[in-house]
Phi, psi and omega in degrees: 000314181297323179295321178295320180297314181299320180295319180296316182293319182293332180289341183256015183300131179278145174289134185258345178206136184218163175245127179255119178263125180258102177259164179299328185252351182196160167257136176238128181251121184247119176296132181233022182262014180085010178296148185287336183296135180261006184275144173256156175259123180250131176241114182293133176274357179271314183228003178076009180291151185239138175202159174268138178231154181273336180205161178276125183293152182297327181298333181281341185260007179294334178241137182297121184277161167279144182235132178236143170271127179233159185240007177168155176257117181283332178147190180234146179227130179256129177230115183050239183271346183256152175242161182226133178260128178253125183227150178273114182256356177208141179218158179222126179285124184246005179146194180228156182214124183057031178082007182242144179293144177246134184243147172253136178288118178260344179206126178239129183236139177260124178253113183282137170259079194249015182292346183268009183303327182292348179272350180292126191288335187232157177295326180297318179292325176298316180295320178298318180296321177297319178298315179297322178299322177296321178296323180291334175294327174291322180298329180297341182266011179305131184256163171071036178261130183231151179204163174219144178278347186232332186255146179271103183280348185275347183249142177290166180303319182294317180290324176295321180295331182274352181295139175278169181301322182296319179292324181294336182277351181286157173302154184303322183293333178279336175281339191294147172282114187304325184290342178253007180268100187302320183259030180304312181290321183294335183277351188305315181296323179288324179296318179300330180267007175054054182253058187308318182295345179258353187274088185265114178287134180237137179245138171259135181161239185206149175214119177222148190209141172207162175239145179210161182261139168238094188066237178269355182266148177251125178251136175251130178233129180237138177236120183239133172245135179237115180274135177281141183265356188292325178222053185282150177165195182264166191307305186273340183263358172223102178233159171060210185237153174270177183300337180273358178092003176281134186251158178289151177051042176279122183226131172264124180246127179239127175255122184240132175236143177229130179203130177052036178088345178278149175231127177239146180215144171223128180253129173236158177229153174229156178181155182302157177306123190281056174231158175286107179209162181215166177212086188275131181297141182213026181080347174285157183294322182228090181302152183288150177275133183237118174280135183243155172044061184307321183291338180274344188306311181299321181291319179297313181296321179296319178296321181298311183285333173297318178294317179297318180296322179296323185268330188236347184093220180296151183230130170250111183263114179257121182253115187260006187286164179294151182276345184236170178075201181299319177297326182299323179295319177294318180299316180297316179294318179299311182298316180294318181292327180293339179299334181274350184248326185301144180190206182295329184252002175224125180231134180248135180222121175265133179224106182287094186303310184292324180292318183279317188260345184061217180252357182224340187266058185286348176296342179289357174297346176299333176297318178294316182299323179299330181278341186241355186300325180297319180295313185292315183291337178272321189242345203261016180206161177249141176220124179245140177276188184299335181269003182081012180273147183285119170272330181206139180247141177283121186249357181201173184220147173266125177252120184245139174217147161237215178281309179269346186061041181235284195285299177299321182296317183293321177300316182292316180295323179294325176296316179295316180299318179297312180297322182287326176296318177297320180297316180297317181293327175290323183298324182260009172084010178282320177258146170282177186300325183255002185283142181227170176299324180297342178290346183237093188307318181295316177297317182298314181296314181296323181293318179297316180297321179305309183287327178294316178296322177300313179297320179297319181299311182295319180295318180299322182289332183265323186244339184095356179230161173298167182292149169278161181064014183293337180294327178293317179295322185281324186242349180088000178201162180282144179235158178297319178298322178295321179294319177296315179300322178299319179296316179296315181294326178296318178293320178296321176300318179301313181297311182296316181300320186274328192235000182227328194287342178297313179293322177298321178296319177300318180298317179297317181296324177292312184292327183270356179079016177285339174234116180264120182285131180220142179295340181279346180284137179269334185282143176223164182301336185264358184275101175244151181229159177063220181302323184300331182290336182244354184291125177218112182295316178303319179294314180298317179297319178298319179293319179297313180295322177296318178300316179292326177298312179292329176299312179296318179299318180294321180297325180291342182262358184300322183293340178267327182209115187297339181294341178293338176297320177298315180297320180296322178294322179297310181297319179297319180297319179298314181297313180295322179297315179296316180298319179295320179296317179296317180297318181292334181241038186306321185299321185282347178270357178269162175280106187251153173299143182252357184258144170290153181230069186293341183258008182238000000 
């Protein structure tokens, strides 16, 4: 049986290094990692068809090709008549997991199969294809992509431990959890062609790892974040839940510790408030929160928690949003709707983070931990002994949310992770009854940095900036530099949310298959109508500033000629009028997604 298993596993080995030949009529991918297979992968640049070939035809070598070194094929994407090959052209080893190296994608390149452009029947479709190509250039900058050629990053330690021998022998892409498989949609064409050695599963999220000493013992701690692809997107363009109960910015975070043969794991999740709501950018600093489809809210929330119970067991939902203001309305609706769902296996707890902790007293989170410690210590972690046998199984999960599920959420999750790590170490006799992580300065410093980097990664993928309040996670207290950085990052979030994230959202929707390109669709990214067709914030801002400039110039001339007062009033009126028009139509002056999203 073991020989059969080894044979099965060796047959599914992924190629770890390849050479991509760019010919006029095709791309040819040649494995160069010493694999025994002599087959090349050919991707036609005429129609995007894929096939294995035994040798490169002479007709392809009449012209000297461009050659790229690649480390994996992320997948294929079809847009109208053209197809696009996505390949990993740069990687960085960031640590190991289950004894296997883990890589971060440092460079992703899109290779167009565009020789069929002359077959596109209309100028509009040509223009649409160019627009889509521009969106894919944004897609090349996707951050936080991780992969392994040997380890399944999409499954938690507990789920991996529960896998049977038959499942372990499957190719990695077949073992993968689809909701955490970033390139699930992109791999469909390769899967149809049964190209297992090229089917590289990629996860978006975070991976950090360190080792530290506790006396004579060495502890390894790994922190993994897995972003769900079901309602993936940017901060303002993906809020709340869809009709199926999938929420924006849903991330599974797993903290794994290994010491003296023992393995401990705790899985936490975060995700947007599971109600239909939105917060559409309109040039204001804080757009208003809008609850949608009130009658659908209970059904959406019920579906969300049904899914969580199915995957994780019991659920403790911690709501960190403010009790008053715009957040308060969401909080009230969430709390009232949860009354119909809460029971023995679902518990809801509101904790007004800002009211209790303010902006500097985050140590007061101990008040929250006192209220939830019974649930976590009873349901919330996995512990395996030296033989890999379960001493304790994780039977439930803590679900944490604030508005963005970033800053307050990360501070809270790091607090829970710290307390649970101490609890696990006491359980196996490494820590004494009063011993804490803070008792070991090197471990404490590394642990804080681990969670701070984790929070920055998730925040960057959702907002484009590192997390706020990260100085507390990193240093254990608020710093003046951290407060200043928070101000800068808040302003940067405003800029990105209003003027960049629409195109980024389109790129995500294309890569995740939330928008399927079809020749029958009339809508394209460039089709704007009405005010939207002429709305340009840079132009409007330029006109306003020009108007105020001439207003000032006219005012300086009033003492010489009183008629300049009239001109200054005219220029000022024009500036104020344009500014008022922009404010009244703020949404259309922002960078908005241009694609329909029927599957999200």
